[in-house]
Structure formats: C-alpha cells, structure tokens
C-alpha positions in Angstrom: -96.6 135.4 206.5 -98.0 132.2 207.9 -99.6 132.0 211.4 -99.5 128.6 212.9 -101.8 127.2 215.7 -100.9 128.1 219.3 -97.3 127.3 220.2 -97.9 127.7 223.9 -100.1 129.3 226.6 -98.4 130.7 229.7 -99.7 130.6 233.3 -98.3 131.8 236.6 -98.7 129.1 239.2 -99.2 129.2 242.9 -97.8 125.7 243.3 -95.6 124.8 240.4 -95.2 121.1 241.2 -98.9 120.7 241.7 -99.6 122.3 238.3 -97.0 120.1 236.6 -98.7 117.0 238.1 -102.1 118.2 237.0 -101.1 118.8 233.4 -99.3 115.4 233.3 -102.3 113.6 234.8 -105.3 115.2 233.0 -103.9 116.6 229.7 -101.2 114.1 228.9 -98.4 116.7 229.0 -94.8 115.9 229.7 -92.0 118.2 230.9 -89.9 119.2 227.8 -87.5 121.5 229.6 -87.0 123.8 232.6 -85.5 127.2 233.0 -84.2 128.1 236.4 -84.0 131.5 238.0 -80.2 131.1 238.0 -80.3 130.9 234.2 -81.0 134.7 234.3 -77.6 135.4 236.0 -75.2 136.5 233.3 -72.1 134.4 232.9 -70.3 137.4 231.5 -68.7 139.3 234.4 -69.2 142.7 232.7 -72.9 142.1 232.2 -73.3 140.7 235.7 -71.6 143.8 237.1 -74.0 146.0 235.2 -77.0 144.3 236.7 -78.6 146.0 239.7 -77.1 144.5 242.9 -80.5 143.8 244.5 -81.6 141.9 241.4 -78.4 139.9 241.2 -78.6 139.1 245.0 -82.2 138.0 244.6 -81.4 135.7 241.6 -78.4 134.3 243.5 -80.7 133.4 246.4 -83.2 131.5 244.2 -80.8 130.3 241.5 -81.7 126.6 241.9 -85.5 127.2 241.9 -87.5 126.4 238.8 -88.7 129.5 237.0 -90.4 128.2 233.8 -91.4 124.6 232.9 -92.5 123.9 229.4 -95.1 121.1 229.3 -95.6 119.5 225.9 -98.9 118.0 224.8 -98.1 114.4 223.9 -101.0 114.3 221.6 -99.9 117.5 219.8 -96.1 117.7 219.6 -94.7 121.2 219.4 -97.6 122.7 221.5 -97.0 123.6 225.1 -98.3 125.0 228.3 -95.7 127.3 229.8 -95.9 127.1 233.6 -94.3 130.0 235.5 -93.1 129.7 239.1 -93.7 133.4 239.9 -92.4 133.6 243.4 -93.9 137.0 244.2 -97.3 136.5 242.5 -100.1 136.8 245.1 -103.2 138.1 243.4 -105.4 135.3 242.0 -107.1 136.0 238.6 -110.1 133.8 238.0 -111.9 135.0 234.9 -115.5 135.9 235.2 -116.8 134.7 231.8 -119.4 137.4 231.3 -117.7 140.4 232.8 -113.9 140.0 232.4 -112.3 141.8 229.4 -109.1 139.6 229.7 -108.4 136.0 229.0 -111.3 133.7 229.8 -110.3 130.3 228.6 -108.6 128.2 225.9 -110.0 125.2 224.1 -108.9 121.8 222.8 -110.6 119.4 220.5 -111.2 115.8 221.6 -112.6 113.0 219.5 -115.0 111.8 222.3 -115.8 114.3 225.0 -117.8 111.8 227.1 -114.9 109.4 227.1 -112.5 112.2 228.0 -114.8 113.2 230.9 -114.9 109.7 232.2 -111.1 109.4 232.0 -110.7 112.7 234.0 -113.0 111.3 236.7 -111.2 108.0 236.8 -107.9 109.9 237.4 -109.4 111.7 240.3 -110.2 115.0 238.6 -113.8 115.5 239.8 -112.8 118.8 241.6 -111.3 120.1 238.3 -114.6 119.7 236.4 -116.4 123.0 235.9 -119.1 121.7 233.5 -119.6 118.1 232.5 -120.2 117.2 228.8 -123.1 119.1 227.3 -124.3 120.2 223.9 -123.3 123.8 222.9 -125.2 126.4 220.9 -122.6 126.0 218.1 -123.7 122.3 217.7 -120.6 120.9 219.4 -120.4 118.9 222.6 -118.2 120.4 225.3 -117.0 120.1 228.8 -114.9 122.4 231.0 -112.0 121.9 233.4 -109.9 124.3 235.5 -106.3 123.7 236.5 -105.1 124.2 240.1 -104.8 128.0 239.6 -108.3 128.4 238.2 -107.4 128.7 234.5 -110.3 127.4 232.6 -110.2 125.2 229.5 -112.9 123.9 227.2 -112.7 120.5 225.5 -114.8 120.3 222.4 -116.0 117.4 220.3 -117.1 118.5 216.8 -120.2 116.9 215.2 -121.2 116.7 211.5 -123.3 119.8 212.2 -120.8 121.9 214.2 -120.8 125.5 213.0 -117.0 125.4 213.0 -117.3 122.8 210.1 -120.4 123.9 208.1 -121.2 127.5 209.2 -124.4 128.6 210.7 -126.9 127.0 208.4 -128.3 123.6 209.5 -128.9 121.0 206.8 -132.5 119.8 206.7 -133.6 122.9 208.7 -133.0 121.0 212.0 -133.5 123.5 214.9 -131.1 123.8 217.7 -133.7 122.2 220.0 -134.0 119.2 217.7 -130.2 118.9 217.7 -130.1 119.0 221.6 -133.0 116.5 221.8 -131.2 114.1 219.4 -128.1 114.4 221.5 -130.0 113.7 224.8 -131.6 110.6 223.2 -128.2 109.2 222.3 -126.9 109.8 225.8 -129.9 107.9 227.3 -129.5 104.9 225.0 
C-alpha cells in the first residue's frame, strides 16, 4: 500500500464566502468544485420516500446553498482545502497548542518564508498573522497564519541544517544558539 501526501484538509466555516476569499487571497487556492445541500436529495423516488420527512424538508429548504467547496492549491495540484458550510455549527474550536488533544495545525513548505510573510502583509493579511517569521528549534524558519475561523497553519522554510533533512545531529557541532545568531545576523544585513 502507498500512502500519498495530504489530499485535503476539511474545515467547517462560519462564513463560507469569507473563507473562500481568504484561501484564494493568501494561499493561492482556486475553487475546483462545489457540492450543494440539494445534491444530497435523492433523484430516485423510492430512495427519496425512504428519507425521513424532516430531513428531506430541510434539504429542500436549503437545496441551492453551497455545502462543500473544494479549494485547490494552485502550487500543489491535487491537494485541497475542503470548506464546509455547516449551517448549524455554532461552537468555535480554536486549538490551544499546549493543552488540546485534537487538531492543532497543518503546515506547508515555502521556499522563502520572509518573502511569503511580506506578500501576506501586502495583500492585507496582517490580522491573519499569528507569528511572523522566526527560527524554529528544528532549524527551520517558520511563520504562522490563521484563517477566518481560527484554523492555524504553519509555513516552513527548510535550511541546509533542518532536522527534517539531516536529522538531529548538527554538522560542525554548531549549537542551536549559534544557528539562531547566524539567522538574526542575516536578517539584519
């Protein structure tokens, strides 16, 4: 069996159209397809008659409302964010990184985290920034955003010394502090 990278991540949205615009603007996603609530109404009369009447009436009342929108990453074809327009969702879930046992974030790689950060700011995304670019303990550079519903995402730039590339051992016995210092010197020049 082969397991491929993420195909999609799914999120319930408080304001679907706002979320669509956010993913288009900041993550270069485009709407691939939409499923409407009415698509759940069986076209076969026998199946429709077997559906609970309350459920059928509800689906009829919202049949033209978007239910799921698949947003495809233009820089990673075949990978999506699945946005749900869950009409009855009312309880916000904002992960608490150090206390929550559920989902906390997802991550993407970028080739230049500082440039990505500047692009987010240029597009008006200051309020979406959770943490600006900074060196990480795993010898990457990262920044954090959150979407309109508080879903957090990390954007990582690998370095030649990133643990994801070479493991824990640092060539030349460079310490983590020395790595951070060299990063800060580059940022100031």
